[in-house]
TORBA-175284 format. One line per field, with one value per atom (N, C-alpha, C): chain; x negated, z, y negated; atom name; residue number from 1. Coordinates in steps of 0.05 Angstrom, whole numbers, always signed. Example, Ala and Ser with C-alpha at 12.3 -4.5 7.8 and 13.67 -1.06 7.14 Angstrom:
kette	c(A/A/A/A/A/A)
x	c(-264/-246/-264/-257/-273/-258)
z	c(+156/+156/+156/+142/+143/+157)
y	c(+114/+90/+66/+45/+21/-1)
atom	c(N/CA/C/N/CA/C)
nr	c(1/1/1/2/2/2)
This chain:
kette	c(A/A/A/A/A/A/A/A/A/A/A/A/A/A/A/A/A/A/A/A/A/A/A/A/A/A/A/A/A/A/A/A/A/A/A/A/A/A/A/A/A/A/A/A/A/A/A/A/A/A/A/A/A/A/A/A/A/A/A/A/A/A/A/A/A/A/A/A/A/A/A/A/A/A/A/A/A/A/A/A/A/A/A/A/A/A/A/A/A/A/A/A/A/A/A/A/A/A/A/A/A/A/A/A/A/A/A/A/A/A/A/A/A/A/A/A/A/A/A/A/A/A/A/A/A/A/A/A/A/A/A/A/A/A/A/A/A/A/A/A/A/A/A/A/A/A/A/A/A/A/A/A/A/A/A/A/A/A/A/A/A/A/A/A/A/A/A/A/A/A/A/A/A/A/A/A/A/A/A/A/A/A/A/A/A/A/A/A/A/A/A/A/A/A/A/A/A/A/A/A/A/A/A/A/A/A/A/A/A/A/A/A/A/A/A/A/A/A/A/A/A/A/A/A/A/A/A/A/A/A/A/A/A/A/A/A/A/A/A/A/A/A/A/A/A/A/A/A/A/A/A/A/A/A/A/A/A/A/A/A/A/A/A/A/A/A/A/A/A/A/A/A/A/A/A/A/A/A/A/A/A/A/A/A/A/A/A/A/A/A/A/A/A/A/A/A/A/A/A/A/A/A/A/A/A/A/A/A/A/A/A/A/A/A/A/A/A/A/A/A/A/A/A/A/A/A/A/A/A/A/A/A/A/A/A/A/A/A/A/A/A/A/A/A/A/A/A/A/A/A/A/A/A/A/A/A/A)
x	c(+241/+221/+229/+228/+235/+214/+223/+204/+216/+199/+207/+216/+239/+250/+249/+242/+241/+239/+237/+236/+265/+271/+299/+304/+283/+287/+260/+261/+237/+246/+233/+241/+216/+220/+197/+207/+189/+195/+197/+213/+217/+223/+213/+220/+249/+261/+290/+301/+309/+317/+341/+360/+383/+375/+359/+350/+332/+316/+298/+315/+334/+352/+367/+376/+390/+371/+346/+326/+322/+318/+314/+338/+362/+386/+388/+384/+387/+367/+342/+320/+314/+318/+311/+334/+358/+381/+382/+366/+365/+382/+404/+421/+412/+416/+408/+431/+425/+445/+468/+462/+482/+506/+502/+524/+545/+538/+557/+552/+534/+527/+498/+492/+464/+453/+429/+416/+410/+419/+414/+393/+370/+348/+352/+340/+338/+316/+319/+298/+273/+251/+225/+203/+179/+155/+153/+144/+139/+111/+94/+67/+65/+54/+49/+19/+7/-22/-33/-43/-57/-82/-88/-111/-131/-156/-176/-167/-175/-166/-175/-197/-208/-201/-181/-174/-165/-172/-162/-140/-131/-111/-84/-78/-53/-53/-76/-79/-87/-70/-76/-83/-104/-112/-91/-74/-52/-30/-27/-6/-14/+1/-5/+5/+24/+34/+42/+46/+56/+77/+99/+120/+114/+118/+115/+142/+153/+179/+175/+187/+188/+208/+202/+220/+221/+242/+245/+244/+231/+231/+215/+191/+174/+172/+166/+162/+188/+210/+236/+242/+237/+241/+224/+199/+181/+191/+201/+212/+235/+253/+276/+268/+249/+240/+226/+210/+197/+218/+239/+260/+274/+274/+287/+267/+243/+224/+208/+209/+194/+164/+148/+119/+109/+95/+85/+55/+42/+12/+5/-16/-25/-38/-48/-61/-41/-50/-34/-53/-42/-58/-42/-55/-43/-60/-49/-63/-50/-63/-52/-26/-20/+4/+25/+19/+39/+28/+46/+39/+45/+29/+32/+32/+48/+48/+55/+51/+56/+71/+89/+105/+103/+113/+113/+141/+149/+175/+172/+194/+192/+174/+168/+150/+121/+116/+88/+79/+98/+90/+86/+64/+57/+73/+86/+102/+92/+88/+78/+101/+102/+121/+107/+118/+105/+125/+118/+134/+119/+127/+113/+115/+96/+96/+121/+135/+159/+152/+170/+166/+150)
z	c(+579/+571/+545/+543/+518/+496/+471/+449/+425/+406/+381/+363/+349/+332/+303/+296/+267/+263/+239/+232/+231/+247/+248/+232/+222/+206/+197/+177/+168/+164/+177/+176/+167/+148/+139/+130/+130/+122/+92/+83/+54/+49/+26/+19/+12/+0/-7/+0/+25/+35/+20/+12/-3/-30/-45/-71/-68/-48/-43/-37/-20/-13/-38/-54/-79/-98/-100/-117/-108/-82/-72/-77/-75/-81/-111/-128/-157/-168/-159/-171/-157/-131/-116/-101/-103/-90/-60/-49/-20/-12/+2/+9/+36/+39/+63/+83/+108/+129/+122/+104/+97/+81/+69/+54/+72/+97/+115/+116/+99/+99/+107/+119/+127/+107/+97/+79/+94/+84/+97/+80/+92/+79/+79/+59/+60/+79/+92/+110/+94/+106/+93/+109/+100/+114/+114/+135/+137/+149/+134/+143/+157/+181/+195/+198/+185/+184/+183/+205/+203/+185/+170/+153/+164/+156/+165/+155/+171/+165/+137/+127/+102/+78/+81/+59/+35/+12/-13/-25/-10/-20/-24/-9/-11/-33/-45/-64/-51/-48/-36/-7/+2/+30/+47/+35/+50/+57/+43/+48/+72/+94/+119/+121/+104/+104/+76/+72/+46/+52/+39/+41/+22/+31/+14/+13/-10/-14/-26/-14/-26/-49/-71/-95/-107/-123/-141/-169/-187/-215/-219/-209/-210/-238/-257/-285/-296/-291/-300/-286/-260/-245/-256/-262/-273/-300/-316/-342/-339/-320/-315/-304/-285/-274/-295/-312/-334/-352/-359/-376/-363/-337/-322/-317/-327/-324/-298/-283/-257/-263/-249/-252/-241/-258/-250/-253/-232/-232/-252/-267/-287/-275/-250/-237/-228/-228/-219/-204/-185/-171/-172/-177/-177/-158/-134/-113/-109/-93/-87/-72/-59/-43/-57/-82/-96/-115/-129/-149/-137/-143/-133/-156/-152/-170/-153/-164/-149/-166/-153/-165/-147/-157/-142/-141/-117/-115/-125/-127/-138/-123/-98/-83/-83/-100/-103/-83/-67/-48/-63/-59/-71/-57/-72/-61/-72/-55/-64/-68/-90/-96/-95/-80/-76/-83/-102/-107/-96/-72/-60/-78/-74/-88/-78/-96/-89/-70/-50/-32/-8)
y	c(-17/-37/-49/-76/-90/-86/-88/-86/-100/-107/-119/-96/-100/-79/-85/-109/-116/-146/-155/-183/-193/-213/-223/-247/-261/-284/-296/-312/-326/-355/-373/-401/-417/-435/-451/-478/-497/-525/-526/-545/-549/-578/-588/-616/-619/-598/-599/-571/-568/-542/-530/-547/-537/-526/-541/-531/-506/-506/-483/-458/-461/-439/-429/-447/-439/-424/-433/-420/-391/-387/-360/-342/-353/-338/-331/-352/-348/-329/-330/-315/-289/-288/-264/-251/-263/-251/-254/-272/-275/-299/-294/-316/-328/-354/-367/-367/-374/-375/-395/-414/-434/-422/-398/-386/-372/-369/-355/-325/-316/-287/-284/-262/-256/-235/-240/-222/-196/-174/-148/-133/-130/-116/-86/-73/-44/-36/-14/-4/+2/-3/+2/-10/-6/-15/-46/-57/-86/-89/-104/-108/-135/-136/-161/-163/-182/-183/-212/-222/-248/-245/-266/-266/-286/-284/-304/-332/-352/-379/-389/-380/-389/-371/-353/-335/-350/-339/-351/-333/-313/-294/-308/-329/-343/-364/-369/-390/-415/-434/-460/-457/-472/-472/-485/-501/-515/-496/-473/-454/-437/-439/-426/-397/-390/-362/-355/-329/-319/-297/-300/-280/-257/-232/-209/-195/-193/-179/-152/-131/-105/-106/-94/-95/-67/-63/-40/-51/-37/-46/-72/-73/-97/-108/-92/-101/-114/-102/-113/-139/-140/-165/-187/-182/-202/-212/-194/-202/-221/-214/-231/-258/-259/-284/-301/-289/-304/-316/-301/-312/-336/-337/-359/-382/-379/-401/-401/-380/-378/-376/-391/-390/-363/-348/-322/-322/-312/-310/-289/-293/-273/-249/-251/-229/-207/-182/-159/-141/-126/-105/-79/-58/-31/-15/-9/+5/+32/+49/+75/+74/+51/+48/+30/+21/+6/-15/-28/-49/-76/-96/-123/-143/-164/-187/-211/-235/-260/-280/-293/-315/-339/-362/-387/-398/-408/-421/-450/-465/-492/-511/-505/-523/-513/-492/-483/-462/-451/-430/-404/-392/-366/-344/-327/-305/-279/-259/-233/-214/-200/-179/-153/-134/-108/-86/-69/-45/-21/-12/+11/+36/+54/+79/+95/+107/+122/+145/+150/+172/+163)
atom	c(N/CA/C/N/CA/C/N/CA/C/N/CA/C/N/CA/C/N/CA/C/N/CA/C/N/CA/C/N/CA/C/N/CA/C/N/CA/C/N/CA/C/N/CA/C/N/CA/C/N/CA/C/N/CA/C/N/CA/C/N/CA/C/N/CA/C/N/CA/C/N/CA/C/N/CA/C/N/CA/C/N/CA/C/N/CA/C/N/CA/C/N/CA/C/N/CA/C/N/CA/C/N/CA/C/N/CA/C/N/CA/C/N/CA/C/N/CA/C/N/CA/C/N/CA/C/N/CA/C/N/CA/C/N/CA/C/N/CA/C/N/CA/C/N/CA/C/N/CA/C/N/CA/C/N/CA/C/N/CA/C/N/CA/C/N/CA/C/N/CA/C/N/CA/C/N/CA/C/N/CA/C/N/CA/C/N/CA/C/N/CA/C/N/CA/C/N/CA/C/N/CA/C/N/CA/C/N/CA/C/N/CA/C/N/CA/C/N/CA/C/N/CA/C/N/CA/C/N/CA/C/N/CA/C/N/CA/C/N/CA/C/N/CA/C/N/CA/C/N/CA/C/N/CA/C/N/CA/C/N/CA/C/N/CA/C/N/CA/C/N/CA/C/N/CA/C/N/CA/C/N/CA/C/N/CA/C/N/CA/C/N/CA/C/N/CA/C/N/CA/C/N/CA/C/N/CA/C/N/CA/C/N/CA/C/N/CA/C/N/CA/C/N/CA/C/N/CA/C/N/CA/C/N/CA/C/N/CA/C/N/CA/C/N/CA/C/N/CA/C/N/CA/C/N/CA/C/N/CA/C/N/CA/C/N/CA/C/N/CA/C/N/CA/C/N/CA/C/N/CA/C/N/CA/C/N/CA/C/N/CA/C/N/CA/C/N/CA/C/N/CA/C/N/CA/C/N/CA/C/N/CA/C/N/CA/C)
nr	c(1/1/1/2/2/2/3/3/3/4/4/4/5/5/5/6/6/6/7/7/7/8/8/8/9/9/9/10/10/10/11/11/11/12/12/12/13/13/13/14/14/14/15/15/15/16/16/16/17/17/17/18/18/18/19/19/19/20/20/20/21/21/21/22/22/22/23/23/23/24/24/24/25/25/25/26/26/26/27/27/27/28/28/28/29/29/29/30/30/30/31/31/31/32/32/32/33/33/33/34/34/34/35/35/35/36/36/36/37/37/37/38/38/38/39/39/39/40/40/40/41/41/41/42/42/42/43/43/43/44/44/44/45/45/45/46/46/46/47/47/47/48/48/48/49/49/49/50/50/50/51/51/51/52/52/52/53/53/53/54/54/54/55/55/55/56/56/56/57/57/57/58/58/58/59/59/59/60/60/60/61/61/61/62/62/62/63/63/63/64/64/64/65/65/65/66/66/66/67/67/67/68/68/68/69/69/69/70/70/70/71/71/71/72/72/72/73/73/73/74/74/74/75/75/75/76/76/76/77/77/77/78/78/78/79/79/79/80/80/80/81/81/81/82/82/82/83/83/83/84/84/84/85/85/85/86/86/86/87/87/87/88/88/88/89/89/89/90/90/90/91/91/91/92/92/92/93/93/93/94/94/94/95/95/95/96/96/96/97/97/97/98/98/98/99/99/99/100/100/100/101/101/101/102/102/102/103/103/103/104/104/104/105/105/105/106/106/106/107/107/107/108/108/108/109/109/109/110/110/110/111/111/111/112/112/112/113/113/113/114/114/114/115/115/115/116/116/116/117/117/117/118/118/118/119/119/119)
């Protein structure tokens, strides 16, 4: 029987796809298919969760999805991104299952950063 085994890609529209791809590489280390290399993720949990249509969790009502990246060293990453001029949301969440912060890409897409609890 066939089954889904993982997330194979994330594709989204962009006003300037080349600049957007370069931003994700420069700031988050995620290379696009245009580099000739495929980003290899580390194994770990992936949450797939539709939200209610009127959620304000993503920020703008125009934003139809939000990417959540698992990270290590969230505080250090945020310091580095701030030094590079990346827009960082002032809100933070510290939950029993990890710490959360949010940043925005150059086109205003809200991105969630999640540092899971170790172990």
